[in-house]
C-alpha positions as a printed Julia matrix, in Angstrom:
250×3 Matrix{Float64}:
 53.83  68.59  -3.63
 54.52  68.97  -7.35
 57.43  67.29  -9.11
 59.24  70.62  -9.51
 58.79  71.42  -5.83
 60.12  68.01  -4.87
 63.18  68.53  -7.05
 63.76  71.98  -5.55
 63.36  70.63  -2.02
 65.84  67.89  -2.8
 68.39  70.39  -4.06
 67.97  72.52  -0.95
 68.39  69.53   1.35
 71.42  68.31  -0.53
 73.03  71.72  -0.31
 72.2   72.24   3.34
 73.1   68.78   4.58
 75.38  67.23   2.05
 77.26  69.97   0.22
 80.44  69.08   2.05
 79.62  65.37   2.25
 80.74  62.63  -0.07
 78.59  59.55  -0.16
 80.43  56.24  -0.15
 83.61  57.74   1.32
 85.06  57.96   4.8
 85.87  61.61   5.52
 87.66  63.29   8.4
 85.69  66.01  10.15
 88.37  67.64  12.33
 87.55  69.28  15.63
 86.16  72.85  15.33
 85.3   72.45  11.63
 81.67  71.3   12.0
 79.18  73.54  13.83
 77.23  71.83  16.59
 79.87  69.34  17.77
 82.98  69.79  19.89
 84.81  66.69  18.68
 86.55  65.56  15.55
 85.05  62.5   13.93
 85.05  60.23  10.9
 81.96  60.41   8.72
 80.63  57.87   6.26
 77.43  58.24   4.25
 75.92  55.34   2.27
 76.53  55.26  -1.47
 72.95  56.26  -2.28
 72.67  58.97   0.39
 72.58  61.91  -2.04
 70.27  60.12  -4.45
 67.48  59.5   -1.93
 67.0   62.86  -0.29
 63.76  61.84   1.43
 65.23  58.63   2.88
 66.27  58.37   6.52
 69.17  56.05   7.26
 70.3   53.91  10.17
 73.09  55.42  12.27
 76.0   53.44  13.7
 78.33  55.11  16.18
 81.7   53.45  16.66
 83.86  54.2   19.72
 87.53  53.26  19.96
 89.54  52.36  23.04
 92.41  53.95  24.91
 94.73  53.5   21.94
 92.43  55.62  19.8
 92.42  58.69  22.01
 93.49  61.88  20.25
 93.13  65.57  19.65
 90.47  65.29  16.95
 92.62  66.78  14.23
 93.21  65.23  10.8
 96.67  64.06  11.78
 98.65  61.13  13.12
 97.94  62.32  16.67
 94.27  62.74  15.92
 91.7   60.98  13.81
 94.24  58.78  12.05
 94.61  56.83  15.29
 91.11  55.49  14.71
 92.36  54.06  11.43
 95.12  52.03  13.08
 92.77  49.22  14.09
 90.53  46.83  12.2
 87.17  48.48  12.74
 84.45  50.07  10.57
 86.35  53.29   9.64
 89.35  51.34   8.34
 87.17  48.78   6.59
 85.48  51.6    4.68
 88.8   53.21   3.77
 89.86  49.82   2.4
 86.83  49.66   0.13
 83.92  48.24   2.11
 80.52  49.89   1.93
 77.63  49.87   4.37
 73.94  50.83   4.13
 74.13  53.06   7.22
 75.6   56.38   8.33
 78.74  55.83  10.38
 80.16  58.36  12.81
 83.32  57.64  14.76
 84.13  60.49  17.18
 87.4   61.02  19.0
 88.04  62.42  22.46
 91.23  63.35  24.33
 90.57  60.25  26.4
 88.26  57.33  25.76
 86.06  57.74  28.82
 83.1   59.47  27.27
 80.36  60.67  29.56
 76.82  59.53  28.88
 75.73  63.1   28.2
 78.54  63.49  25.64
 77.43  60.42  23.71
 73.85  61.61  23.88
 74.95  64.97  22.53
 76.64  63.3   19.57
 73.51  61.32  18.8
 71.37  64.46  18.93
 73.89  66.28  16.75
 73.73  63.46  14.19
 69.95  63.61  14.1
 70.07  67.3   13.17
 72.94  67.2   10.67
 72.17  63.93   8.88
 69.03  62.16   7.73
 69.0   59.69  10.6
 66.19  57.24  11.3
 65.74  57.8   15.07
 64.38  54.26  15.44
 67.56  52.7   14.07
 70.5   53.99  16.1
 73.2   51.45  16.97
 76.32  51.58  19.11
 79.45  49.48  18.84
 82.92  49.89  20.26
 85.94  48.16  21.67
 87.58  48.04  25.09
 87.02  51.43  26.79
 84.61  52.33  23.99
 82.6   49.2   24.73
 82.53  50.05  28.43
 81.11  53.45  27.54
 78.49  51.81  25.32
 77.28  49.59  28.15
 77.03  52.66  30.39
 75.25  54.87  27.86
 72.72  52.2   26.94
 71.82  51.63  30.6
 71.25  55.39  30.95
 69.35  55.87  27.66
 67.85  52.5   26.69
 64.96  54.15  24.88
 67.3   55.64  22.26
 69.26  52.57  21.19
 68.04  49.9   18.78
 70.92  47.45  19.44
 74.5   47.37  20.75
 77.65  45.38  19.98
 80.2   45.89  22.79
 83.53  44.13  22.17
 86.06  43.43  24.95
 84.13  45.7   27.28
 82.78  45.58  30.81
 79.15  46.03  31.74
 79.49  45.1   35.41
 78.38  47.42  38.19
 75.55  48.93  36.15
 71.78  48.73  36.47
 71.94  46.27  33.61
 68.28  45.25  33.84
 67.42  48.7   32.45
 68.32  47.33  29.02
 66.27  44.13  29.17
 64.59  45.08  25.87
 67.7   46.35  24.03
 69.24  43.7   21.75
 72.8   42.96  22.88
 75.53  40.94  21.17
 78.75  41.04  23.19
 82.13  39.64  22.13
 85.21  38.8   24.18
 88.4   36.75  24.08
 88.81  34.21  26.86
 92.51  35.08  27.2
 91.95  38.84  27.44
 94.46  40.11  30.0
 93.32  43.73  29.73
 89.58  43.5   30.31
 88.37  40.28  31.87
 86.0   38.15  29.82
 83.63  38.34  32.8
 83.01  41.95  31.88
 80.9   40.5   29.08
 79.89  37.17  30.61
 78.3   38.55  33.75
 76.07  41.28  32.27
 74.83  38.93  29.57
 74.12  36.27  32.17
 72.25  38.77  34.33
 70.19  39.98  31.39
 69.13  36.47  30.51
 68.86  34.76  33.89
 68.54  37.34  36.68
 66.62  40.33  35.35
 62.85  40.32  35.63
 61.71  40.61  32.93
 64.53  38.71  31.27
 66.2   40.09  28.19
 63.92  40.06  25.17
 65.41  39.2   22.77
 67.9   37.13  24.78
 71.3   38.82  25.04
 73.99  37.09  22.98
 77.61  36.46  23.89
 80.37  35.15  21.64
 83.6   34.08  23.33
 86.75  33.43  21.3
 88.77  30.67  23.03
 92.41  31.61  23.59
 92.02  35.09  22.07
 93.49  38.08  23.9
 92.29  41.66  24.03
 91.9   42.06  20.27
 88.61  40.29  19.83
 87.38  43.1   17.6
 89.36  42.59  14.39
 87.8   39.2   13.6
 84.41  40.53  14.65
 84.39  43.72  12.59
 85.89  42.19   9.44
 83.67  39.12   9.66
 86.53  36.61   9.53
 85.13  34.81  12.6
 81.92  34.17  10.69
 79.65  36.68  12.43
 77.73  39.37  10.55
 77.16  41.97  13.23
 76.05  44.58  10.69
 73.08  42.61   9.37
 72.25  41.67  12.94
 72.22  45.28  14.13
 70.13  46.48  11.2
 67.56  43.75  11.83
 66.5   45.57  15.01
 64.48  48.74  15.38
 62.8   50.62  18.2
């Protein structure tokens, strides 16, 4: 391909995929405004996304909990509810940048079906320049429960997961023996028991055959209640989950 053809191809790709995008910003994509998806979502593209039109980027999907349910509109009853917590969308709005595509979808309730999450991933792979070998899931509370469930159903699609204050019990957890897991929970969580993280991690490492490879990780915050996500997402507890996620690939 000649230099002029490469430039033309780049312009076409930028127009087709990024004309309405803004790299380095968190943008609301309200429900019904983006063809191919039935949900509103927050979108973030890395700062160099439009400058490297042949590059494929890691994808992180963040799922909120019950308090982040909404109608998917760009309003206080919709996508803004995902900004009310310390999590990746709010961190980006406050000036943080990441080297991955972030999508944070919203549903009328937080109990996503596995097929719905899979549909969002497939949508992302068609609309954005996603590296299919580097797709990561993270979420809190109900969102973390959904992540455990989806990963058990589709382990071949996920490069790593970070479920926070979730519950992976009652699932065929050994299905994800080769999916890197780093779970977080507060020991004083009165909403979702810490054993929702302790037991699946223990099973992955000590019961499953083969055992988890790499070994599943669990970080417990002594005396912390349900909000074990703020200190995890903003890094104030000393854990860099973003570098950890990106270190894994299918």
